[in-house]
N, C-alpha and C positions, 0 to 999 in steps of 0.2 A: 508471509511477511511484508511485503510490497506490493501494493496497486496501483503503480504510478501511472496517471489520466489526467481530463477535463475538470477543472474548476470554473464552472461560468456561476458560484456562487461564493462570496466575503461574510453570507451574517450565515443563523442558523437554523431557515424558514424551512418552517417542518417538511415541504415536498421538494427541496433542496435539501437534504442530509445528506445525500453522496455521494452532494459539492458541484453535482452536472442535474440541469432539467431541459430539457427537449423542447421545452420553451424561449428559453433564452437566445439570444446573440450575440454575448459576448463575454471572453475562456481570462481569465486572468490567468492563465496559468497551468501549467502539471504540476500537480505533489504528488508525494512518494505511498501516502498512508489514509485509504473510507473504509467509508462505513457503508456499509447496502442494507435496505429496509429499518432501518433505525429511527425513530422517531426523534437522536439525537444529533447533532452533525459533529464531534469529536476528530480528530487527527486531520487531513490536512497539511500533515507531515510536508518538509524542506518542502519550500517552491519552487521550481525556474520557470523562465517566459522568455522566449528568445524577441529581442522587439527591435523595430529600427532607431527608437526615437532614443535615446540611452541617455536622460539627466532627470531625468523623475522617478525617486520613491515613492508616486500615492497612487493607489491599485487605479485610480478612476481613469489618472493619463495614460501609466504601462498594458493594465486591457486590451483588447483586438479585436474588432470584428471579423465575422465567421458567418459562412454559410452551409447548411447545412449538406446542401451540392457539390460542397468540397472535403467532403466529410466522411470518414471507413473507420468501422469498429469491427471486430473478429475476437474473439476467444485467443490473448496475448499480444491484441494488436490493436493500435489504434495513429488513424495521420487523418491530418489539416493542412486544407492551404487558407489561409487568414485573405481578410478581402487586400491585406498590405503585400502582399506579394510572396512571404515569410510563409515555407514550408517545412509540416512539425511532424517526427510520424516518432512512437513510443512501442517499445516491444520489456521485458522481464524478464529474469529469472525469478526460483522462488529469493532468495533478499536482496537482490537487488537491479539497478533498472538502468531503459538505456535511450538517451533521445537522441534522434537524427532532423536536422535543423542545417535549413539551406536557404540563402539571404538572396533578395534581387536588386543589393548595391552590395557595395564594398566594404562602408563601417556598419560594424556588426554586434549587438550588444547581448548582451542573457543577465536579466536581475534573479540572484538569489532574494526569497522572501522570508522570513522566518516569522514573520512578527504573519503572519495569516489564520485568522476563522478564532480557534482556539485564543484564550487568554497565552502570551505569551510571560511566563514568570522569571527565565533566563534565557540568553541566547550566548551565541560564541561563532563567529567563524574566524575563523584562521590560515592564514592563506600557507601553505609547505613551502612551493614554490608556484611557479607560472601555468601549470594544469593542474596544478595540485591544490583542493581546500577540504578544509577539514570543518564539522558541524556539532555542533552541541545544541539541543531545541528541547526546553523543559516547558509546560501546556497544562494547564489548565482548565476544563468545562466541567462538564455531565462527569469523565474522571478527573481527581481533583491531583493525583501528580501521573503525567506524560512523559517517561523521556525518551527521546530520538534523538538516534547522533548518525552522522553517516560523512561518509568518505565522497567529496564530489573528483572528477577529473576528467579534461578539457581533450578531446585529440588533441590540440592544436595551440599556442599557449595565446597568452592575454598579453595585450601589447599595455591597458592598463586599467583597472580599477577610481572604484568612485564610491565610497562612502563615509558621508557625512553622519551613516546612523551605523552603531553597533547591533542591530539585528536584520539590516538589508543593504548591499552590496548591489554592482551593477558591473561584472567585464564589458572590455573593451577587446573586441576582434578585427586585423586588417586580415578581411575576405576578399578572395576573388569572388564577383556575381555571381550565384549561382553553387559556389563552393560548399563540400557538404563538414558541416561541425559537429562530430560528436560529443556525448556527453554520456559515462559513464558512472551511476553515483551504487553505494555497499550501504546500505542500511544500519541500525541496527537498536536492539534498548536496553540498552547494555551497553557499550563505551562509544568511543573515539575508536580504540584499534580492532573493538567489534566488529562493526563498517565499515576496517582494513582489510579483517581477517576474510570479513562475505564477501569483499569485490575481491580481491589475488583468489580467493576461492572459483569462484565462481564465474568471474569474469575477468581471467588473467591476460585475451586478447581485448581488439577491437576486431568485433563482427557482429554488428548489426544483425546480417540474414543469416547469421546461425544462432544469436540468441530469439529470432525471427520465429527460426521453425521450430524448436528447439520448444517454443510455451505451445502452439502447434500442437506437435506430439503427446506433448504432455494432454494438453487438454481435451485430443484426439482420444487417446487411450482413456480416459476417465470419464468421458461424455458417450465413449462408445459403450461400456458399459451393461448399458440397457439398448436393444435394437426393439425398434416401434417404424414402422413402415401406413402409411396411408396414400390413399392419389394427392387427397387436398394438402398443397406445402405451405401453408399458413397452419394448417391444425400440426404440422412438423417443427413447423417453424416456434411454436406455445411450448411443444413438448420442452425438447430439445436446448430455449430459453427459461422453464420452469428449471433443470436439470443444472444444467448453468447455473440457476439462480442458487442451487443447493451445496454448492459449491463454493461460495467466493470466499466464506464462513465458518467455522475457523481458522484464522490462522495460525501458520509460523509465527510459535515467541519467542525463537532459541536462537542463536549466532552456530556456525558449521562445528565450534567447536565442543558443541552443550550448553550452552554461557545465558541462563535467560534472570531474569530479576522476578526475581517471587514476588507473594503477594504483602510479606515485609518489608517491602523496598533494597533488599539485598542478593546477589549474583549467587547464583548456583549450580548444578551443574546438573541435564539431564542425563543420568547412566539408562541405556538398555533403551528410552523413547523419544517422543519426539514432544517438548512442550507449547502448548498451543493459547491462543490470544482469542479473545470477544463470543463467550456467549452467551447469545438471550437466550435464553434453559428457557422464559417465560412463552416465550414465541413456538422454541423446537422440540421443545420433546416429548408431544404429541403429535408430529407426523417424521421430523428430516430423521431424528438422531436414530425412531423404529429401521427408515430406510437407510441413515448412515451401514447400521447393522447385517444389511444385504449387497449392497456395494463400496461402502467403506468400514468393513470388521476390523484391519489392520487398524485405522485412525480413531476408532470410536475405542479400541482396547487405548487406543493414547491419550484420546481426551479424558478417558474415565481417571490415567496414572497419571494426566494434570490436576485431572479434580482433590484429589489426594495429596500431591503435593500440597494445592489452594489450600490444604483446609490443617494439611501442618506449617505450614505456613503462614494461614493467614489465620486461623481459629476459625474455620466453617467451611465446609463445602462451598462453590460457588452460585449466588443468588442470580443475580448479571455482573457477568464479571469484564471487564474491558479497561487494556494498555497495564495487566496486573495493581488491578483498581478496585473495590466489589460496590458498584454504586446501587442494590439494594435497594433495584429500584423491582417493582409490583410484587404480588405474592405472592403468595407459596417458598418452595422448596428443593427447583425439579432437577435438580443434579441426581437423590435419590430413585423417581425414574426411572431416568436416562443408562441410570447404572443395572436398576433392576431387571429392564430392560437386556443389558447386552447379558445380562449372566442366568436369565431364563433359555435367552439363546447359546446360552451354549462360550457364551466372551467371560472367561473365568481368566487367565492367563495374568491378573492383574492380586495385591492384596487384598484379600475376603476380609480376613480378618480385625484390619483398620479399616 
């Protein structure tokens, strides 16, 4: 559900649809949902950015320069030391993100920006106490009605806030130079209470290294489903990078209690399966889903069960579904060959009459 990552683009440019492009030299912040491989720039929900200058809400002012020489990335982990001396590290569980910031000076600030990338149609920031914030974001772009909810908890209390805009806020912290500030973010497509439940369940403690190691182990298990060897290290990188790309989407789209937002925009419960989102089926029916029948048969079954729920709640099998929205993008009805291929290969534990 969560892909907490750096955003170097705030527009919908074709080559920067994931939010990040290697040619860029500024980072605007770290948002919690991203698309990969698409030609549209949806998501980019719940942007957080650590800054030294805590008096501007304008993205062009709070963006920060960086160099790839001070950047590191691996499955489940990202780190950057900005040119201004701020260091940021990121990791995630299935439904939560965790940020680790350190500042070179005493005055530290974190910006929360809901009006990022997609057009914001409704935004709410509610301060629960001096460490906890609840967030609601409804936006539209390619998918017309996207819901995002979050609970954000800081490891240290903020001393004050600045928010003359309802969709942006700056938190001020009094820290020692080099002192670490952790931020946990629970995410949900369903509700603020769902975001809190996800956070309480998946990150009850403050343990950045534990989350990082858990993410690494999860990715290692999945990437280890195929073992290849070659004396050419570059070929190995290409292979496992490609395998990694096959596993970025679809995304889990239900809370830990099974609640999900259906194609009818109502809240339902998934019983006995995991409900997913981001079905770029015209891209994936030829090769990715046939691969899933081999290395992800249980998930492929859940994808099909998700398709059937989308049919029941939305009136048809998904064409190009995103955030419980049907975009109706591209020709064809490619959920059909995905279901048929799985059935022929013996994946049949779904309502075949339906």
